[in-house]
C-alpha positions in Angstrom: 59.9 -18.7 -19.2 60.7 -17.0 -22.5 60.2 -13.2 -22.7 57.9 -13.4 -25.8 55.7 -16.0 -24.1 55.4 -14.0 -21.0 54.4 -10.9 -23.0 51.8 -12.9 -25.0 50.4 -14.5 -21.8 50.0 -11.1 -20.1 48.4 -9.6 -23.2 45.8 -12.4 -23.4 45.0 -12.2 -19.7 44.5 -8.5 -19.8 42.6 -8.5 -23.0 40.1 -11.0 -21.6 39.0 -8.6 -18.9 39.7 -5.2 -20.4 36.3 -4.9 -22.2 33.1 -2.9 -21.8 30.3 -4.5 -19.8 28.5 -6.5 -22.5 25.2 -7.0 -20.5 23.5 -6.1 -17.2 24.6 -9.4 -15.6 28.3 -9.2 -16.4 30.7 -10.6 -15.3 28.3 -13.5 -15.1 27.8 -15.1 -18.5 25.7 -13.0 -20.9 22.8 -14.2 -23.1 23.8 -15.6 -26.4 21.8 -13.2 -28.6 22.8 -15.0 -31.8 21.4 -18.3 -30.5 18.3 -16.7 -29.2 17.7 -14.8 -32.4 18.2 -17.9 -34.6 15.9 -20.0 -32.4 13.1 -17.5 -33.0 13.7 -17.1 -36.7 11.0 -19.6 -37.8 11.0 -18.4 -41.4 14.6 -19.4 -41.9 14.4 -22.6 -39.9 11.3 -23.8 -41.9 12.9 -23.3 -45.3 12.9 -26.6 -47.3 10.9 -28.3 -44.5 14.1 -28.8 -42.5 12.1 -27.8 -39.4 8.3 -27.9 -39.4 5.8 -25.7 -37.7 4.7 -28.4 -35.1 8.3 -28.8 -34.0 8.8 -25.1 -33.5 5.5 -24.8 -31.6 6.7 -27.6 -29.4 9.9 -25.7 -28.7 8.0 -22.6 -27.9 5.7 -24.5 -25.5 8.7 -26.1 -23.7 10.4 -22.7 -23.4 7.2 -21.2 -22.0 6.9 -24.0 -19.4 10.5 -23.8 -18.4 10.2 -20.0 -18.0 7.1 -20.3 -15.9 8.6 -22.8 -13.6 11.8 -20.9 -13.1 9.9 -17.6 -12.7 7.8 -19.1 -9.9 11.0 -20.4 -8.2 12.7 -17.0 -8.6 9.7 -15.1 -7.1 9.6 -17.5 -4.2 13.2 -16.9 -3.3 13.6 -13.3 -4.5 16.1 -14.4 -7.1 16.5 -13.3 -10.7 16.9 -15.5 -13.8 17.6 -14.9 -17.4 17.8 -17.1 -20.5 21.3 -17.8 -21.9 20.5 -19.7 -25.1 18.2 -22.0 -27.0 19.6 -24.5 -29.4 18.1 -27.2 -31.7 19.6 -29.1 -34.6 17.1 -28.8 -37.4 18.5 -31.6 -39.5 18.1 -35.3 -39.3 19.2 -36.9 -36.0 21.3 -39.6 -37.6 23.9 -39.5 -40.4 22.2 -42.4 -42.2 19.3 -40.1 -43.1 20.0 -37.8 -46.0 19.0 -34.2 -46.1 16.7 -34.9 -49.0 14.9 -37.7 -47.1 14.6 -35.6 -44.0 13.1 -32.7 -45.8 10.5 -35.0 -47.3 9.6 -36.5 -43.9 6.1 -35.3 -42.8 5.0 -34.5 -39.3 3.4 -37.9 -38.7 6.7 -39.7 -39.2 9.2 -37.4 -37.5 11.1 -38.7 -34.5 11.2 -36.9 -31.1 12.4 -33.4 -31.3 15.7 -32.7 -29.3 16.0 -29.2 -28.0 18.1 -27.5 -25.3 17.5 -24.3 -23.2 20.0 -22.8 -20.8 19.2 -20.4 -18.0 21.2 -18.5 -15.4 19.8 -18.1 -11.9 21.1 -15.1 -9.9 20.8 -16.5 -6.4 22.6 -13.7 -4.7 22.5 -10.3 -6.4 24.8 -8.6 -3.7 27.5 -11.2 -4.6 27.0 -10.4 -8.3 27.5 -6.7 -7.6 30.6 -7.4 -5.5 31.9 -9.5 -8.4 31.4 -6.6 -10.8 33.2 -4.2 -8.4 36.1 -6.6 -8.0 36.3 -6.9 -11.7 36.6 -3.1 -12.1 39.4 -3.0 -9.5 41.2 -6.0 -11.0 41.2 -4.3 -14.4 43.2 -1.5 -12.8 45.5 -3.9 -11.1 46.1 -5.7 -14.3 46.9 -2.5 -16.1 49.4 -1.6 -13.5 50.9 -5.1 -14.0 51.1 -4.4 -17.8 52.9 -1.1 -17.1 55.3 -2.6 -14.6 56.0 -5.5 -17.0 56.7 -3.1 -19.9 59.1 -1.1 -17.8 61.0 -4.1 -16.6 61.3 -5.5 -20.1 62.8 -2.1 -21.1 65.3 -2.4 -18.2 66.2 -5.9 -19.4 66.8 -4.6 -23.0 68.9 -1.7 -21.7 70.9 -3.6 -19.0 74.6 -2.9 -19.6 75.8 -6.2 -18.1 73.6 -8.2 -20.5 75.2 -6.2 -23.4 78.7 -6.9 -22.0 78.0 -10.7 -21.7 76.5 -10.8 -25.2 79.5 -9.0 -26.7 81.9 -11.3 -24.8 80.1 -14.4 -26.0 80.2 -13.1 -29.6 83.9 -12.3 -29.2 84.8 -15.8 -28.2 82.5 -17.2 -31.0 84.7 -15.3 -33.5 87.9 -16.4 -31.7 86.7 -20.0 -32.1 86.2 -19.5 -35.8 89.6 -17.9 -36.2 91.2 -20.7 -34.2 89.6 -23.4 -36.3 90.6 -21.7 -39.6 94.1 -21.0 -38.4 94.8 -24.6 -37.2 92.7 -26.6 -39.6 95.5 -27.6 -41.9 97.8 -28.7 -39.1 95.0 -30.5 -37.3 94.1 -32.5 -40.5 97.8 -33.5 -40.8 98.0 -34.6 -37.2 94.8 -36.7 -37.7 96.3 -38.3 -40.8 99.6 -39.1 -39.0 97.9 -40.0 -35.8 99.9 -37.4 -33.9 98.2 -37.7 -30.6 100.1 -34.8 -29.0 99.1 -32.4 -31.9 95.5 -33.6 -31.8 95.4 -33.1 -28.0 96.9 -29.6 -28.2 94.4 -28.6 -30.9 91.4 -29.9 -29.0 92.6 -28.4 -25.7 93.0 -25.0 -27.3 89.5 -25.2 -28.8 88.0 -26.4 -25.5 89.4 -23.3 -23.7 87.7 -20.9 -26.1 84.4 -22.9 -25.9 84.5 -22.8 -22.2 84.9 -19.0 -22.2 82.1 -18.6 -24.7 79.8 -20.9 -22.7 80.7 -18.9 -19.5 79.4 -15.7 -20.9 76.3 -17.3 -22.5 75.4 -18.8 -19.0 76.0 -15.4 -17.3 73.7 -13.8 -19.8 71.0 -16.5 -19.4 71.2 -16.4 -15.6 70.9 -12.6 -15.5 67.9 -12.6 -17.9 66.1 -15.2 -15.7 66.8 -13.1 -12.6 65.5 -10.0 -14.2 62.3 -11.6 -15.5 61.5 -13.8 -12.5 59.6 -11.1 -10.7 57.3 -10.1 -13.6 56.6 -13.7 -14.5 55.7 -14.5 -11.0 53.6 -11.4 -10.8 51.6 -12.5 -13.8 51.1 -16.0 -12.3 49.9 -14.4 -9.1 47.4 -12.2 -10.9 46.1 -15.2 -12.8 45.7 -17.3 -9.7 43.9 -14.4 -8.0 41.6 -14.0 -11.0 40.7 -17.8 -11.1 40.1 -18.0 -7.3 38.0 -14.8 -7.2 35.9 -15.8 -10.2 35.2 -19.2 -8.6 34.3 -17.5 -5.3 32.0 -14.9 -6.8 30.4 -17.2 -9.4 29.9 -19.9 -6.8 28.1 -17.5 -4.5 26.0 -15.6 -7.0 24.9 -17.8 -9.9 23.6 -21.3 -10.8 23.2 -22.6 -14.3 20.1 -24.6 -15.2 20.2 -26.6 -18.5 17.0 -28.2 -19.9 17.6 -31.1 -22.3 14.3 -31.7 -24.1 14.0 -35.2 -25.6 17.8 -35.6 -25.5 19.4 -38.3 -27.5 22.3 -38.5 -25.0 22.7 -37.3 -21.4 26.2 -36.9 -20.0 27.2 -36.1 -16.4 28.9 -32.8 -17.6 32.5 -33.7 -16.8 34.8 -36.3 -18.4 38.0 -38.2 -17.7 40.9 -38.3 -20.2 39.3 -41.1 -22.2 36.0 -39.1 -22.7 34.1 -41.2 -20.2 31.5 -39.2 -18.2 32.5 -39.0 -14.5 30.0 -40.8 -12.4 28.1 -38.6 -9.8 29.2 -39.5 -6.2 25.9 -38.8 -4.6 22.3 -39.8 -5.2 19.5 -37.2 -5.0 15.9 -37.6 -4.1 13.7 -35.8 -6.7 10.0 -36.6 -7.1 9.3 -38.5 -10.3 12.9 -38.6 -11.5 14.1 -41.8 -13.2 17.6 -40.8 -12.1 19.1 -38.0 -10.0 22.8 -37.6 -9.0 25.2 -35.0 -7.9 28.8 -34.8 -9.2 31.4 -33.0 -7.2 34.3 -31.6 -9.3 37.6 -32.5 -7.7 39.6 -30.2 -10.0 40.7 -26.8 -8.7 39.0 -23.8 -10.5 40.7 -22.3 -13.4 40.3 -19.0 -15.3 37.7 -20.6 -17.7 35.8 -22.8 -15.2 32.7 -20.6 -15.2 32.8 -19.6 -18.9 30.3 -21.3 -21.2 31.5 -24.0 -23.6 29.9 -24.8 -27.0 27.0 -26.6 -25.3 26.2 -23.4 -23.3 27.1 -25.0 -19.9 30.0 -24.2 -17.6 33.4 -25.6 -18.5 34.3 -26.9 -15.0 31.9 -25.9 -12.2 32.2 -27.0 -8.6 29.3 -29.4 -9.0 26.7 -30.7 -11.4 23.3 -32.3 -10.6 21.9 -34.4 -13.4 18.2 -35.2 -13.0 16.3 -37.3 -15.6 12.6 -37.9 -16.3 11.1 -40.4 -18.6 12.5 -43.7 -19.9 16.2 -44.2 -20.6 18.3 -47.2 -21.5 20.9 -48.5 -19.2 24.1 -46.5 -18.9 26.5 -47.2 -21.8 30.2 -47.9 -21.8 31.0 -44.2 -21.6 28.7 -43.7 -18.6 26.1 -41.8 -20.7 22.4 -42.3 -20.9 20.4 -42.6 -24.1 16.6 -42.5 -24.3 14.5 -45.7 -24.7 12.8 -44.3 -27.8 16.2 -44.4 -29.6 16.8 -48.1 -29.0 15.0 -49.1 -32.2 16.5 -46.4 -34.3 18.9 -48.7 -36.2 18.3 -47.5 -39.8 16.4 -45.0 -41.8 13.2 -47.0 -42.0 13.1 -47.4 -38.2 13.4 -43.6 -37.8 11.3 -42.1 -40.5 9.6 -45.0 -42.2 6.3 -45.2 -40.5 3.6 -43.1 -38.7 4.4 -42.6 -35.0 2.0 -43.0 -32.2 3.9 -40.4 -30.2 4.7 -37.5 -32.5 7.8 -35.3 -32.6 6.0 -32.6 -30.6 5.5 -34.7 -27.5 7.9 -34.5 -24.5 8.9 -38.1 -23.9 12.2 -37.5 -22.0 13.6 -34.6 -20.0 16.9 -34.0 -18.3 18.0 -31.0 -16.2 21.6 -30.2 -15.4 22.0 -27.8 -12.5 25.6 -26.4 -12.2 27.3 -24.3 -9.6 28.4 -24.4 -5.9 27.0 -27.5 -4.2 24.9 -25.6 -1.6 23.5 -23.3 -4.2 22.7 -26.2 -6.5 20.9 -27.9 -3.6 18.9 -24.7 -2.9 17.7 -24.6 -6.5 16.8 -28.3 -6.4 14.8 -27.9 -3.2 12.8 -24.9 -4.5 11.9 -26.1 -8.0 8.3 -27.3 -8.3 9.0 -30.8 -9.5 5.3 -31.5 -9.9 5.2 -28.9 -12.7 8.3 -30.5 -14.2 6.6 -34.0 -14.1 3.5 -32.5 -15.7 5.5 -31.5 -18.8 6.1 -35.1 -19.7 3.8 -36.4 -22.4 1.9 -33.1 -22.9 1.3 -32.0 -26.4 1.3 -28.2 -27.1 
């Protein structure tokens, strides 16, 4: 592994953990204050009629209901929960609707409002505290690794054998140049006269010099690899420890709950190399659900497995339960689900061309994705009041 790359890798690894605690729940993911602030900035969102008051009141009602349901569950189990983010796209749901047309669309003609809310459930506060304590110790261990690495790199730069090998390689490189210049005229004559003995003598002499140069280049390379093997392996060991410990602590202390309100697409949360959603291996029994399945992640945890991605869900958790309510179309070619209300949305007129019986501020479809260690996900599923979840469907604020 090249010295510069090792140095960069260590810097990134250390930088990612050498920071002040950004929130009370750290090292669990912290609330996305920017998202939450934007979601509540109704004045900006309602400019030019991009979002309308009825839609934003609908979002608030959904948020209140979700908070109430999770608060009841948390109280029952002596858990804690906090909101990570709220996100909604205020523009038209399809590219064939222009911004101008969308801004002119009144409440009566607007399609279902899509809206997402992400929460974190602290199912074991002692484990979260242990995670934080480990994090503090690991920062010190990583700092020691940085210091050790720096010292070893200095020893590499100052190693007298490396300098000798480098000088020797450079010496024979110069000898090769001198040999070529000193024998070039004779060599060209030998080539012209097809003097095989002369040609052979020239190439044999050149080969001897090349072999000596290559010998010292190899000695230099072998010594460098020997000197940097230990720090490189040390970094890998620290990264492996970090990934395993994060997975252990995150798995035992937190569960993510992601509400998809009137979603236009529901994925399983993990994909294969061709962007097909992985199919959950196990069916779940959830009252009133039109679909419920549990996907077990077969990949080993990595450094970023329990970091949040752009959709404010885990990158690669141990398991994901997907639970859907309402009417959905059959699974598509990518193993994703789309709502039944979207089936007729083939052009602008079908989406915003007429008054709707069910307005944009009615919950027609709902999906929950619950992510974390399988037993903790199961614990959340078994303690959520699904009657309250079912009661949300079709209710107008």
